[in-house]
C-alpha positions in Angstrom: -1.8 10.3 -10.2 -2.1 13.2 -7.8 0.9 11.4 -5.3 3.0 10.9 -7.7 2.2 14.4 -9.0 3.2 16.1 -5.6 5.8 14.6 -5.3 7.6 15.5 -9.0 6.6 19.6 -8.4 7.9 19.1 -4.2 11.1 18.7 -6.5 14.3 17.2 -4.9 14.3 18.9 -2.3 14.0 15.8 0.8 13.3 17.4 3.5 10.4 19.7 2.1 8.8 16.8 1.1 8.9 14.7 4.1 7.4 17.7 5.9 4.7 18.1 2.9 3.8 13.7 3.2 4.1 14.4 6.8 1.5 17.2 7.2 -0.7 14.7 4.7 -0.6 12.3 7.2 -1.9 14.1 10.6 -4.5 16.2 8.7 -6.0 12.5 7.0 -5.6 11.4 10.1 -7.7 14.2 12.4 -10.1 14.2 9.1 -10.8 10.2 9.5 -11.3 10.8 13.6 -13.2 13.9 12.7 -15.5 12.0 9.9 -16.0 9.0 12.1 -17.3 10.5 14.7 -19.3 13.6 12.9 -20.6 11.5 9.7 -19.8 14.4 7.7 -19.1 12.6 4.0 -22.2 10.3 4.7 -24.5 13.6 4.8 -23.0 14.7 1.6 -22.8 11.2 -0.2 -25.1 8.5 1.7 -24.0 5.2 1.2 -20.4 5.8 0.6 -18.1 2.9 2.3 -15.9 5.2 5.2 -13.3 2.0 5.7 -12.4 2.7 1.8 -12.7 6.2 0.6 -9.8 7.7 -0.8 -10.0 10.6 2.1 -9.8 7.8 4.9 -6.9 5.6 3.4 -4.3 7.3 1.7 -2.1 8.2 4.7 -1.4 4.3 3.9 0.5 5.2 0.7 1.2 8.5 2.3 3.8 6.4 5.5 5.4 4.5 3.3 6.8 7.3 0.9 7.6 8.5 4.2 10.1 6.0 5.2 11.2 5.5 1.8 12.6 9.0 2.1 14.0 8.6 5.2 15.8 5.5 4.1 17.6 7.6 1.7 20.4 8.7 4.3 23.1 6.0 4.7 22.9 6.5 8.3 19.4 6.3 9.0 19.1 3.5 6.4 21.5 1.9 9.0 19.8 1.9 12.0 16.8 1.4 10.2 18.7 -2.1 9.6 19.3 -2.9 12.6 16.7 -1.9 14.5 14.2 -4.1 12.3 15.9 -7.4 12.2 15.5 -10.8 13.7 13.4 -11.2 16.8 12.8 -7.4 16.5 11.1 -7.9 13.0 8.8 -10.6 14.6 7.8 -8.4 17.6 6.4 -5.9 14.6 5.0 -8.3 13.1 3.2 -9.8 16.2 1.8 -6.4 16.6 1.0 -5.7 13.3 -1.3 -9.3 13.4 -3.0 -7.9 16.5 -4.2 -4.5 15.7 -5.2 -6.0 12.4 -7.5 -8.7 14.3 -8.0 -6.9 18.0 -8.4 -3.5 16.2 -7.6 -1.2 19.1 -8.5 2.3 19.2 -6.8 4.5 16.2 -6.0 1.0 14.7 -6.6 2.8 11.3 -3.3 4.8 12.6 -1.5 1.6 13.2 -1.6 0.0 10.3 -0.7 2.4 7.6 2.7 3.0 10.2 3.4 -0.6 11.1 3.4 -2.0 7.3 6.0 -0.5 6.1 8.0 -1.1 8.6 7.6 -5.2 8.2 8.8 -4.4 4.2 11.3 -2.3 4.9 13.0 -4.8 7.3 12.6 -7.3 4.6 14.6 -5.3 2.4 17.5 -4.0 4.2 17.6 -7.3 5.2 17.8 -9.7 2.9 20.0 -12.5 4.5 17.4 -13.3 6.4 14.8 -16.2 6.1 11.8 -14.5 5.8 13.1 -12.3 3.2 14.7 -15.5 1.3 11.0 -16.6 1.5 9.5 -13.5 0.5 12.2 -13.3 -2.8 11.0 -16.6 -4.3 9.7 -16.7 -8.6 5.7 -16.8 -7.4 5.2 -14.4 -4.6 8.0 -11.6 -6.5 5.3 -11.8 -9.5 2.4 -11.8 -7.1 3.8 -8.7 -5.9 4.3 -6.9 -9.2 1.3 -7.4 -10.0 -1.1 -6.7 -6.5 -1.9 -3.2 -7.6 -3.4 -4.8 -11.1 -5.2 -7.5 -8.6 -6.5 -5.3 -6.3 -8.3 -3.4 -9.5 -9.5 -6.6 -11.2 -10.7 -8.4 -8.0 -13.0 -5.6 -7.9 -14.9 -6.9 -10.6 -14.4 -10.8 -10.6 -14.2 -11.5 -6.7 -17.8 -10.9 -5.7 -19.6 -13.8 -6.2 -20.8 -16.5 -4.3 -22.1 -19.3 -4.6 -25.9 -18.0 -3.8 -25.6 -14.6 -5.3 -23.1 -14.8 -8.0 -26.1 -15.9 -11.1 -27.8 -12.6 -10.4 -24.9 -10.4 -11.8 -24.6 -9.0 -15.0 -20.8 -10.8 -15.6 -22.4 -13.9 -13.2 -20.9 -16.2 -15.4 -17.4 -14.9 -15.3 -17.7 -14.3 -11.8 -17.4 -18.1 -10.4 -15.1 -20.2 -9.8 -12.7 -21.0 -11.4 -13.3 -18.8 -14.3 -13.0 -15.9 -11.7 -9.5 -16.8 -10.5 -8.4 -16.9 -14.2 -9.5 -13.8 -15.4 -8.6 -12.1 -12.5 -5.0 -12.9 -13.1 -5.1 -13.1 -16.7 -6.2 -9.2 -16.5 -4.3 -8.2 -13.4 -1.0 -9.7 -16.0 -1.7 -7.4 -18.8 -2.7 -4.3 -16.9 0.6 -4.6 -15.5 2.2 -5.2 -18.6 1.0 -3.0 -21.3 -0.4 -0.3 -18.9 1.1 -0.2 -15.5 5.0 -0.7 -16.5 5.1 1.4 -19.2 4.0 4.5 -17.1 6.5 3.3 -14.3 9.7 3.6 -17.0 7.6 6.8 -17.8 7.9 8.1 -14.1 11.4 7.1 -14.1 12.7 9.4 -17.0 10.9 12.3 -15.6 12.0 11.7 -12.0 15.3 9.4 -11.6 15.6 6.9 -8.7 17.0 9.5 -5.3 21.0 8.1 -5.0 21.5 6.9 -1.3 22.7 9.7 0.6 26.0 9.4 2.5 
């Protein structure tokens, strides 16, 4: 809710928006490093997970917005198309997997920086083999409802064979019911909540045309 509101307030001036988002990314990175060392938030709200907090993860959205605005310019878009094609895309994927698995220093910074590049590479090079795989109907559908899946899985995907009977919704949190309900509710909320809001957003601020 906050991020679209910020973009709407900043208006159509892309340069100002990008600078504001970069300042936000920098602030989040500094705050994450500081709070990890000093556990300031932990003293205020003990027990809240560090790695799932919005203030720690929000740059994952901000960097995606920065890249999306940059490639609206045709010269940048063409350069990105070349840089993020063929073996270079696979090299970036390998780096991304390494960061996820090895967790090198500043990995929480590298992941939001690298992840959008993989998406942009498949979008700009739609004829590549990986793009064709990702564009099949099933994976496209999963992509559309992915945010709804992210929300609903936290309600149903918490069970294990030994512990799920202790939860209030135990009968709904076991396999395969948890999978069926997660997908059904994700599809419902996408169609009747998320999609209407997306359409409303386009009426408020139409999608920008690529610059020459």
